[in-house]
VOFIKE-371881 format. One record per residue (C-alpha): x, y, z; residue in one letter; residue number from 1. Coordinates in steps of 0.001 Angstrom, whole numbers. Example, Ala and Ser with C-alpha at 12.3 -4.5 7.8 and 13.67 -1.06 7.14 Angstrom:
2
<<12300; -4500; 7800>; A; 1>;
<<13670; -1060; 7140>; S; 2>;
***
This chain:
489
<<-47500; 88916; 254289>; X; 1>;
<<-47256; 89036; 250503>; X; 2>;
<<-50884; 87967; 250094>; X; 3>;
<<-51958; 90580; 252614>; X; 4>;
<<-50076; 93283; 250693>; X; 5>;
<<-51634; 92209; 247387>; X; 6>;
<<-55069; 92223; 248996>; X; 7>;
<<-54445; 95722; 250389>; X; 8>;
<<-53421; 97007; 246965>; X; 9>;
<<-56508; 95444; 245406>; X; 10>;
<<-58719; 97045; 248059>; X; 11>;
<<-57260; 100486; 247353>; X; 12>;
<<-57600; 100100; 243574>; X; 13>;
<<-61173; 98878; 243896>; X; 14>;
<<-62273; 101747; 246151>; X; 15>;
<<-64188; 104852; 245013>; X; 16>;
<<-61351; 106945; 246447>; X; 17>;
<<-59104; 105700; 243638>; X; 18>;
<<-61567; 106907; 240994>; X; 19>;
<<-61764; 110365; 242558>; X; 20>;
<<-57988; 110430; 242928>; X; 21>;
<<-57605; 109797; 239172>; X; 22>;
<<-60072; 112580; 238419>; X; 23>;
<<-58131; 114916; 240728>; X; 24>;
<<-54871; 114075; 238927>; X; 25>;
<<-56534; 114868; 235600>; X; 26>;
<<-57715; 118204; 237008>; X; 27>;
<<-54213; 119116; 238199>; X; 28>;
<<-52752; 118144; 234828>; X; 29>;
<<-55255; 120297; 232937>; X; 30>;
<<-54496; 123326; 235119>; X; 31>;
<<-51325; 123666; 233030>; X; 32>;
<<-53508; 124363; 229950>; X; 33>;
<<-55543; 127240; 231355>; X; 34>;
<<-53319; 129971; 229912>; X; 35>;
<<-53445; 128632; 226335>; X; 36>;
<<-54867; 131357; 224030>; X; 37>;
<<-58161; 130695; 222294>; X; 38>;
<<-58043; 128639; 219126>; X; 39>;
<<-60180; 128035; 216019>; X; 40>;
<<-63928; 127886; 216763>; X; 41>;
<<-63518; 128931; 220388>; X; 42>;
<<-61460; 131857; 219068>; X; 43>;
<<-63681; 132889; 216175>; X; 44>;
<<-67162; 132101; 217519>; X; 45>;
<<-67808; 130773; 221017>; X; 46>;
<<-65499; 132909; 223154>; X; 47>;
<<-66533; 135937; 221093>; X; 48>;
<<-70220; 135205; 221726>; X; 49>;
<<-69575; 134818; 225457>; X; 50>;
<<-67471; 137999; 225573>; X; 51>;
<<-70207; 139854; 223691>; X; 52>;
<<-72702; 138748; 226347>; X; 53>;
<<-70227; 139801; 229025>; X; 54>;
<<-70079; 143266; 227437>; X; 55>;
<<-73766; 143742; 226646>; X; 56>;
<<-75755; 141424; 228917>; X; 57>;
<<-76412; 137701; 229353>; X; 58>;
<<-79404; 136357; 227465>; X; 59>;
<<-80908; 133144; 226120>; X; 60>;
<<-83055; 134927; 223540>; X; 61>;
<<-82072; 134932; 219848>; X; 62>;
<<-81598; 138255; 218113>; X; 63>;
<<-79690; 139896; 220968>; X; 64>;
<<-76198; 138922; 219854>; X; 65>;
<<-75074; 139104; 216201>; X; 66>;
<<-75921; 135976; 214167>; X; 67>;
<<-72290; 135568; 213072>; X; 68>;
<<-71520; 134931; 216757>; X; 69>;
<<-74573; 132873; 217735>; X; 70>;
<<-74514; 130933; 214433>; X; 71>;
<<-78173; 130181; 215058>; X; 72>;
<<-77346; 127850; 217962>; X; 73>;
<<-79270; 127975; 221230>; X; 74>;
<<-77379; 130146; 223690>; X; 75>;
<<-76830; 128056; 226842>; X; 76>;
<<-73128; 127620; 226014>; X; 77>;
<<-72438; 131322; 225444>; X; 78>;
<<-74479; 132285; 228518>; X; 79>;
<<-72591; 129775; 230683>; X; 80>;
<<-69162; 131137; 229764>; X; 81>;
<<-70401; 134753; 229909>; X; 82>;
<<-71538; 134076; 233486>; X; 83>;
<<-68054; 132815; 234330>; X; 84>;
<<-66584; 136001; 232835>; X; 85>;
<<-68989; 138116; 234897>; X; 86>;
<<-67915; 136317; 238076>; X; 87>;
<<-64139; 136273; 237571>; X; 88>;
<<-63349; 138590; 234667>; X; 89>;
<<-63030; 138177; 230866>; X; 90>;
<<-59741; 136317; 231019>; X; 91>;
<<-58633; 133313; 228977>; X; 92>;
<<-57952; 131275; 232111>; X; 93>;
<<-61501; 131926; 233329>; X; 94>;
<<-63053; 130498; 230163>; X; 95>;
<<-60784; 127477; 230251>; X; 96>;
<<-61319; 126886; 233974>; X; 97>;
<<-65097; 127014; 233494>; X; 98>;
<<-64805; 124407; 230721>; X; 99>;
<<-62539; 122263; 232898>; X; 100>;
<<-65051; 122403; 235753>; X; 101>;
<<-67709; 121002; 233396>; X; 102>;
<<-65300; 118246; 232307>; X; 103>;
<<-64593; 117236; 235903>; X; 104>;
<<-68328; 117069; 236658>; X; 105>;
<<-68784; 114916; 233549>; X; 106>;
<<-66088; 112475; 234731>; X; 107>;
<<-67739; 112263; 238154>; X; 108>;
<<-71142; 111651; 236547>; X; 109>;
<<-69719; 108908; 234312>; X; 110>;
<<-68228; 107200; 237358>; X; 111>;
<<-71152; 107644; 239757>; X; 112>;
<<-73850; 107030; 237159>; X; 113>;
<<-71952; 104122; 235653>; X; 114>;
<<-71450; 102600; 239101>; X; 115>;
<<-75178; 102792; 239757>; X; 116>;
<<-76009; 101169; 236410>; X; 117>;
<<-73264; 98511; 236560>; X; 118>;
<<-70571; 98296; 239267>; X; 119>;
<<-67489; 100102; 240550>; X; 120>;
<<-64963; 98360; 238297>; X; 121>;
<<-66946; 98962; 235098>; X; 122>;
<<-67619; 102589; 236004>; X; 123>;
<<-63989; 103269; 236879>; X; 124>;
<<-62685; 101817; 233621>; X; 125>;
<<-65288; 103830; 231684>; X; 126>;
<<-64203; 106987; 233502>; X; 127>;
<<-60512; 106311; 232784>; X; 128>;
<<-61237; 105499; 229150>; X; 129>;
<<-62971; 108846; 228685>; X; 130>;
<<-60320; 110727; 230627>; X; 131>;
<<-57511; 109434; 228394>; X; 132>;
<<-59110; 110083; 225005>; X; 133>;
<<-57110; 112746; 223095>; X; 134>;
<<-60297; 114445; 221888>; X; 135>;
<<-61550; 114734; 225463>; X; 136>;
<<-58184; 115927; 226772>; X; 137>;
<<-58143; 118681; 224133>; X; 138>;
<<-61792; 119679; 224521>; X; 139>;
<<-61892; 119504; 228314>; X; 140>;
<<-60608; 123059; 228765>; X; 141>;
<<-61830; 124736; 225579>; X; 142>;
<<-64596; 127337; 225315>; X; 143>;
<<-66753; 125113; 223113>; X; 144>;
<<-70150; 123434; 223591>; X; 145>;
<<-69093; 119797; 223162>; X; 146>;
<<-68190; 118900; 226770>; X; 147>;
<<-71185; 120827; 228116>; X; 148>;
<<-73369; 118937; 225634>; X; 149>;
<<-71770; 115641; 226695>; X; 150>;
<<-72503; 116411; 230354>; X; 151>;
<<-76182; 117241; 229853>; X; 152>;
<<-76659; 114338; 227405>; X; 153>;
<<-75088; 111820; 229768>; X; 154>;
<<-77179; 113028; 232711>; X; 155>;
<<-80300; 112827; 230519>; X; 156>;
<<-79595; 109244; 229427>; X; 157>;
<<-78692; 108078; 232947>; X; 158>;
<<-81782; 109665; 234543>; X; 159>;
<<-84025; 108241; 231827>; X; 160>;
<<-82704; 104752; 232578>; X; 161>;
<<-83327; 105464; 236279>; X; 162>;
<<-86938; 106599; 235579>; X; 163>;
<<-86281; 110081; 236998>; X; 164>;
<<-88302; 111797; 234308>; X; 165>;
<<-88329; 115297; 235817>; X; 166>;
<<-84527; 115447; 235988>; X; 167>;
<<-84392; 113861; 232552>; X; 168>;
<<-86647; 116542; 231046>; X; 169>;
<<-84519; 119341; 232526>; X; 170>;
<<-81158; 117856; 231500>; X; 171>;
<<-82383; 116928; 228008>; X; 172>;
<<-83677; 120487; 227584>; X; 173>;
<<-80320; 121909; 228676>; X; 174>;
<<-78622; 119566; 226211>; X; 175>;
<<-80709; 120579; 223207>; X; 176>;
<<-80422; 124247; 224186>; X; 177>;
<<-76653; 123785; 224180>; X; 178>;
<<-76510; 122238; 220717>; X; 179>;
<<-79114; 120896; 218321>; X; 180>;
<<-77519; 117461; 217941>; X; 181>;
<<-79062; 116606; 221319>; X; 182>;
<<-82264; 115951; 219357>; X; 183>;
<<-80864; 112396; 219395>; X; 184>;
<<-81955; 112151; 223057>; X; 185>;
<<-85742; 112479; 222625>; X; 186>;
<<-85604; 110409; 219430>; X; 187>;
<<-83836; 107674; 221414>; X; 188>;
<<-86495; 107717; 224125>; X; 189>;
<<-89378; 107710; 221658>; X; 190>;
<<-87961; 104807; 219641>; X; 191>;
<<-87510; 102715; 222798>; X; 192>;
<<-90788; 103624; 224445>; X; 193>;
<<-92867; 102967; 221335>; X; 194>;
<<-91506; 99422; 221226>; X; 195>;
<<-92044; 99002; 224976>; X; 196>;
<<-95638; 100184; 224641>; X; 197>;
<<-96371; 97576; 222002>; X; 198>;
<<-94774; 94893; 224187>; X; 199>;
<<-96251; 95644; 227622>; X; 200>;
<<-98594; 98651; 227402>; X; 201>;
<<-96886; 100188; 230438>; X; 202>;
<<-98063; 103626; 231545>; X; 203>;
<<-94426; 104478; 232252>; X; 204>;
<<-93848; 104573; 228495>; X; 205>;
<<-96298; 107466; 228140>; X; 206>;
<<-94583; 109408; 230949>; X; 207>;
<<-91191; 108949; 229310>; X; 208>;
<<-92479; 109953; 225879>; X; 209>;
<<-94060; 113105; 227321>; X; 210>;
<<-90865; 113963; 229198>; X; 211>;
<<-88947; 113611; 225922>; X; 212>;
<<-91320; 116108; 224305>; X; 213>;
<<-90238; 118908; 226700>; X; 214>;
<<-86785; 119574; 225155>; X; 215>;
<<-88230; 119464; 221646>; X; 216>;
<<-90917; 121993; 222593>; X; 217>;
<<-88320; 124338; 224121>; X; 218>;
<<-86109; 124089; 221038>; X; 219>;
<<-89129; 124701; 218812>; X; 220>;
<<-89976; 127853; 220771>; X; 221>;
<<-86397; 129057; 220379>; X; 222>;
<<-86544; 128490; 216614>; X; 223>;
<<-89784; 130449; 216345>; X; 224>;
<<-88210; 133368; 218208>; X; 225>;
<<-85185; 133102; 215931>; X; 226>;
<<-87407; 133248; 212868>; X; 227>;
<<-89030; 136410; 214220>; X; 228>;
<<-85628; 137965; 214961>; X; 229>;
<<-83666; 137017; 211840>; X; 230>;
<<-86235; 135705; 209338>; X; 231>;
<<-84574; 132279; 209349>; X; 232>;
<<-84786; 129241; 211593>; X; 233>;
<<-81224; 128008; 211048>; X; 234>;
<<-78071; 129990; 210323>; X; 235>;
<<-77828; 130128; 206483>; X; 236>;
<<-74143; 129162; 206433>; X; 237>;
<<-74910; 126005; 208423>; X; 238>;
<<-77856; 124988; 206261>; X; 239>;
<<-75440; 124913; 203318>; X; 240>;
<<-73542; 122164; 205140>; X; 241>;
<<-76635; 120003; 205609>; X; 242>;
<<-76858; 117358; 202936>; X; 243>;
<<-79300; 114552; 202220>; X; 244>;
<<-77123; 113196; 199438>; X; 245>;
<<-76597; 109495; 200110>; X; 246>;
<<-72952; 109756; 199065>; X; 247>;
<<-72271; 112470; 201631>; X; 248>;
<<-74391; 110793; 204293>; X; 249>;
<<-72478; 107522; 203970>; X; 250>;
<<-69189; 109414; 203834>; X; 251>;
<<-69990; 111229; 207075>; X; 252>;
<<-71347; 108067; 208676>; X; 253>;
<<-68088; 106328; 207792>; X; 254>;
<<-66102; 109236; 209234>; X; 255>;
<<-67889; 109236; 212588>; X; 256>;
<<-67922; 105454; 212979>; X; 257>;
<<-64240; 105343; 212052>; X; 258>;
<<-63390; 108142; 214478>; X; 259>;
<<-65358; 106628; 217362>; X; 260>;
<<-64371; 102990; 216892>; X; 261>;
<<-60938; 103202; 215286>; X; 262>;
<<-59459; 106673; 215569>; X; 263>;
<<-56981; 107695; 218274>; X; 264>;
<<-56197; 104090; 219204>; X; 265>;
<<-59807; 103052; 219714>; X; 266>;
<<-59667; 100119; 217279>; X; 267>;
<<-59302; 97903; 220362>; X; 268>;
<<-62745; 99121; 221411>; X; 269>;
<<-64145; 97528; 218272>; X; 270>;
<<-62356; 94284; 219153>; X; 271>;
<<-63810; 94329; 222672>; X; 272>;
<<-67350; 95114; 221505>; X; 273>;
<<-67225; 92469; 218752>; X; 274>;
<<-65755; 89861; 221118>; X; 275>;
<<-68445; 90497; 223728>; X; 276>;
<<-71129; 90075; 221045>; X; 277>;
<<-69508; 86823; 219938>; X; 278>;
<<-69391; 85522; 223517>; X; 279>;
<<-73076; 86327; 223943>; X; 280>;
<<-74021; 84538; 220715>; X; 281>;
<<-71835; 81593; 221707>; X; 282>;
<<-73692; 81267; 225001>; X; 283>;
<<-77073; 81490; 223251>; X; 284>;
<<-76169; 79003; 220508>; X; 285>;
<<-78516; 76122; 221540>; X; 286>;
<<-81564; 78344; 221001>; X; 287>;
<<-80080; 81087; 218885>; X; 288>;
<<-83129; 82604; 217168>; X; 289>;
<<-85712; 82084; 219914>; X; 290>;
<<-83210; 83064; 222588>; X; 291>;
<<-82255; 86315; 220925>; X; 292>;
<<-85887; 87264; 220280>; X; 293>;
<<-86786; 86564; 223897>; X; 294>;
<<-83743; 88493; 225134>; X; 295>;
<<-84671; 91474; 222993>; X; 296>;
<<-88187; 91405; 224404>; X; 297>;
<<-86892; 91245; 227986>; X; 298>;
<<-84252; 93914; 227395>; X; 299>;
<<-86887; 96268; 225984>; X; 300>;
<<-89390; 95500; 228712>; X; 301>;
<<-86809; 96110; 231463>; X; 302>;
<<-85214; 99101; 229689>; X; 303>;
<<-81761; 97729; 230307>; X; 304>;
<<-78915; 100262; 230276>; X; 305>;
<<-76867; 98680; 227499>; X; 306>;
<<-79798; 98852; 225099>; X; 307>;
<<-80446; 102533; 225873>; X; 308>;
<<-76772; 103408; 225432>; X; 309>;
<<-76588; 101583; 222091>; X; 310>;
<<-79759; 103192; 220762>; X; 311>;
<<-78548; 106639; 221852>; X; 312>;
<<-75208; 106153; 220089>; X; 313>;
<<-76935; 104972; 216913>; X; 314>;
<<-79305; 107945; 216828>; X; 315>;
<<-76442; 110274; 217698>; X; 316>;
<<-74573; 109022; 214643>; X; 317>;
<<-77662; 109425; 212456>; X; 318>;
<<-78128; 113034; 213563>; X; 319>;
<<-74426; 113868; 213234>; X; 320>;
<<-73959; 112464; 209752>; X; 321>;
<<-76442; 114907; 208224>; X; 322>;
<<-74161; 117875; 208882>; X; 323>;
<<-70536; 118961; 208604>; X; 324>;
<<-68195; 116517; 210316>; X; 325>;
<<-65495; 117238; 212896>; X; 326>;
<<-64074; 114779; 215400>; X; 327>;
<<-65205; 116783; 218399>; X; 328>;
<<-68857; 116650; 217259>; X; 329>;
<<-69024; 113002; 218356>; X; 330>;
<<-67760; 113774; 221866>; X; 331>;
<<-71287; 113755; 223342>; X; 332>;
<<-71480; 110040; 222471>; X; 333>;
<<-68133; 109076; 224028>; X; 334>;
<<-69255; 108717; 227680>; X; 335>;
<<-71954; 106223; 226680>; X; 336>;
<<-69548; 104381; 224398>; X; 337>;
<<-66908; 104205; 227166>; X; 338>;
<<-69442; 102579; 229472>; X; 339>;
<<-70406; 100066; 226776>; X; 340>;
<<-66762; 99162; 226137>; X; 341>;
<<-66054; 98747; 229844>; X; 342>;
<<-69110; 96540; 230321>; X; 343>;
<<-68232; 94489; 227237>; X; 344>;
<<-64741; 93992; 228622>; X; 345>;
<<-66120; 92338; 231763>; X; 346>;
<<-68591; 90252; 229758>; X; 347>;
<<-65652; 88703; 227911>; X; 348>;
<<-63619; 87845; 230997>; X; 349>;
<<-66518; 86659; 233124>; X; 350>;
<<-67564; 84196; 230427>; X; 351>;
<<-64160; 83006; 229235>; X; 352>;
<<-62666; 82620; 232723>; X; 353>;
<<-59248; 84013; 231753>; X; 354>;
<<-59000; 86632; 234446>; X; 355>;
<<-55185; 86585; 234599>; X; 356>;
<<-55172; 88553; 231308>; X; 357>;
<<-57517; 91186; 232714>; X; 358>;
<<-54946; 93666; 234140>; X; 359>;
<<-52855; 93468; 230955>; X; 360>;
<<-55852; 94104; 228712>; X; 361>;
<<-57054; 96998; 230858>; X; 362>;
<<-53598; 98561; 230724>; X; 363>;
<<-53464; 98203; 226940>; X; 364>;
<<-56941; 99728; 226536>; X; 365>;
<<-55935; 102710; 228635>; X; 366>;
<<-52490; 103222; 227093>; X; 367>;
<<-53472; 102898; 223411>; X; 368>;
<<-54730; 106507; 222980>; X; 369>;
<<-51595; 108111; 224437>; X; 370>;
<<-49503; 108087; 221211>; X; 371>;
<<-52325; 110125; 219619>; X; 372>;
<<-52217; 112808; 222315>; X; 373>;
<<-50831; 115379; 219842>; X; 374>;
<<-51023; 114575; 216128>; X; 375>;
<<-48346; 115623; 213668>; X; 376>;
<<-50912; 116687; 211085>; X; 377>;
<<-53617; 119340; 211186>; X; 378>;
<<-56582; 117808; 212976>; X; 379>;
<<-58554; 120906; 213990>; X; 380>;
<<-59063; 120544; 217769>; X; 381>;
<<-59461; 116774; 218084>; X; 382>;
<<-56184; 116454; 220027>; X; 383>;
<<-53489; 118601; 221604>; X; 384>;
<<-51695; 118946; 218263>; X; 385>;
<<-53506; 122278; 217928>; X; 386>;
<<-50865; 123681; 220279>; X; 387>;
<<-48505; 123838; 217284>; X; 388>;
<<-50804; 126410; 215679>; X; 389>;
<<-51272; 128399; 218879>; X; 390>;
<<-47524; 128477; 219468>; X; 391>;
<<-46755; 129762; 215976>; X; 392>;
<<-49501; 132382; 216103>; X; 393>;
<<-48290; 133585; 219489>; X; 394>;
<<-44713; 133942; 218251>; X; 395>;
<<-45788; 135693; 215045>; X; 396>;
<<-48013; 138169; 216901>; X; 397>;
<<-45259; 138848; 219420>; X; 398>;
<<-42960; 139645; 216475>; X; 399>;
<<-45558; 142035; 215023>; X; 400>;
<<-46006; 143737; 218384>; X; 401>;
<<-42267; 144352; 218653>; X; 402>;
<<-41663; 145546; 215112>; X; 403>;
<<-44806; 147360; 213930>; X; 404>;
<<-46792; 150240; 215348>; X; 405>;
<<-50455; 150166; 216271>; X; 406>;
<<-52606; 150979; 213278>; X; 407>;
<<-50332; 149162; 210818>; X; 408>;
<<-52385; 147758; 207931>; X; 409>;
<<-52072; 143962; 207843>; X; 410>;
<<-53357; 141615; 205165>; X; 411>;
<<-54265; 138344; 206887>; X; 412>;
<<-57009; 135756; 207182>; X; 413>;
<<-58590; 133332; 209641>; X; 414>;
<<-57425; 132095; 212065>; X; 415>;
<<-54559; 134491; 212785>; X; 416>;
<<-56654; 137594; 212116>; X; 417>;
<<-59094; 136551; 214853>; X; 418>;
<<-56146; 136192; 217232>; X; 419>;
<<-55464; 139919; 216799>; X; 420>;
<<-58999; 141249; 216352>; X; 421>;
<<-60017; 140181; 219872>; X; 422>;
<<-57426; 141523; 222314>; X; 423>;
<<-58879; 139296; 225086>; X; 424>;
<<-58100; 136106; 223152>; X; 425>;
<<-54781; 135605; 224944>; X; 426>;
<<-52362; 136848; 222267>; X; 427>;
<<-51940; 140401; 223669>; X; 428>;
<<-51949; 142035; 220263>; X; 429>;
<<-51650; 145697; 219427>; X; 430>;
<<-54581; 147126; 217531>; X; 431>;
<<-53817; 146664; 213828>; X; 432>;
<<-55958; 147358; 210784>; X; 433>;
<<-56858; 144123; 209018>; X; 434>;
<<-57657; 143341; 205390>; X; 435>;
<<-58869; 139835; 204532>; X; 436>;
<<-58054; 139683; 200797>; X; 437>;
<<-55252; 137149; 200869>; X; 438>;
<<-55720; 135878; 197316>; X; 439>;
<<-55461; 139310; 195700>; X; 440>;
<<-52228; 140450; 194100>; X; 441>;
<<-50152; 142587; 196503>; X; 442>;
<<-50440; 145676; 194298>; X; 443>;
<<-54233; 145513; 194739>; X; 444>;
<<-54016; 145474; 198543>; X; 445>;
<<-53092; 148642; 200382>; X; 446>;
<<-51296; 146861; 203237>; X; 447>;
<<-47863; 147141; 204832>; X; 448>;
<<-47652; 143575; 206137>; X; 449>;
<<-48833; 140365; 204452>; X; 450>;
<<-49359; 137208; 206552>; X; 451>;
<<-49856; 133696; 205184>; X; 452>;
<<-50520; 130734; 207465>; X; 453>;
<<-51182; 127021; 207486>; X; 454>;
<<-53787; 126184; 208557>; X; 455>;
<<-55260; 129260; 206963>; X; 456>;
<<-54936; 131073; 203667>; X; 457>;
<<-51999; 128949; 202469>; X; 458>;
<<-54589; 126250; 201829>; X; 459>;
<<-56057; 128247; 198966>; X; 460>;
<<-53586; 131088; 198204>; X; 461>;
<<-49927; 131315; 197195>; X; 462>;
<<-47812; 134325; 198181>; X; 463>;
<<-46567; 136338; 195191>; X; 464>;
<<-42864; 136086; 195971>; X; 465>;
<<-42044; 138277; 193006>; X; 466>;
<<-43630; 141254; 194751>; X; 467>;
<<-43286; 140218; 198395>; X; 468>;
<<-40178; 139942; 200527>; X; 469>;
<<-40125; 137399; 203365>; X; 470>;
<<-39508; 139133; 206685>; X; 471>;
<<-39904; 136231; 209118>; X; 472>;
<<-41202; 132677; 209189>; X; 473>;
<<-42358; 130481; 212057>; X; 474>;
<<-42633; 126694; 211872>; X; 475>;
<<-43680; 123961; 214279>; X; 476>;
<<-44659; 120489; 213096>; X; 477>;
<<-47396; 121122; 210495>; X; 478>;
<<-48079; 124764; 211483>; X; 479>;
<<-46633; 127607; 209421>; X; 480>;
<<-46693; 131425; 209592>; X; 481>;
<<-44962; 133586; 206954>; X; 482>;
<<-44723; 137364; 207335>; X; 483>;
<<-44026; 139417; 204185>; X; 484>;
<<-43624; 143027; 203199>; X; 485>;
<<-43837; 144544; 199725>; X; 486>;
<<-40530; 144646; 197927>; X; 487>;
<<-39042; 148092; 197524>; X; 488>;
<<-37950; 149097; 194031>; X; 489>;
***
């Protein structure tokens, strides 16, 4: 009876229904986040761009929406969320639900695609690993391009491995028209196919290389149109962030590698990947050099999934480290990395024959990120710690709404000024007049209310407490909001 029960439990756990059940639980959990007001880049750029399209018309052509909203990026992301607003209204919950829908599709793709490339167990662990990453939990319902980019990138890589070049060309094009970092996809395909061509002269290599040219051509056409519209190819503010200084490149490379392979409890991923490599080398020891060379040749000739995933991650890191670095920018690489970690996990246990440790190790891998769910320091939007900022801004704006009339002149700065400038951002603000001169002396600013925040202008300005009187302060973890008025003589 006991053995039958254990076998029944194992059957349930090892069924596809369990994977979809976990995804459904994640969806229900994230429904509680739909009413969260917009925050940081989704507040200041992406939701504004989508709302502008909602107001004026949905387009994929540059020059239609202001460059400070498009930031020179291709417009698939803004058009996607604007379409959701057109269908259900320009509400915060609509934007977040649209993002969550993309996240759920991504989880399904990771499971189904991973199952096709490997097996059910590997795919399910990869799906759970992605689902429990703090950066994914935070981003999965935000009006930002990262999850959309991750979805299109993952579909592109999976369909390339599966030799479905038409679907690959479409998904890779959607990826690069969501965000430029998807240039890593065609570069990955070209680097692999060039080597395969030299090895086997397969005609398939030419088809793949041509398919990889499609997204680049579409992006190039977009850039030409952008040049005609704005007289620049890339948003000038962003080009200032691009650096070819070796010091900065290595610094950013170190940041992304550290974030992917160590941050948020992922240092165990490094252990798993390194251990799997060691097990492989241990098995190949009698003919180490010749064996590895032959394996590389076979892996390239067969276009094995693990090779493609590794090459994609490497090129993704190369592309990312040339520009400004934020944790969420590496999210498009996480699905591939999760699949690699899951596969490496099974390589270890299948070779070492210590299966009784398997459930414990899986549990540890899945639980490790949970303490990093909400950081106690400012971490932009890489985890749910951003809720501290949203909470303080909401309370401060509610205080302003109760105590000051519409039209009151307020000295403030990003991000709290954006919370009030867009009344559809979820903060329900009255219409105030805003002055962003937070480092000027109070006597030089004709304002009635002075607001200082962290994160925000407190990072580079200090309130003049000799001329300002503190009216109210709001604190939560690292987040701070101070509301001042001029002292009366």
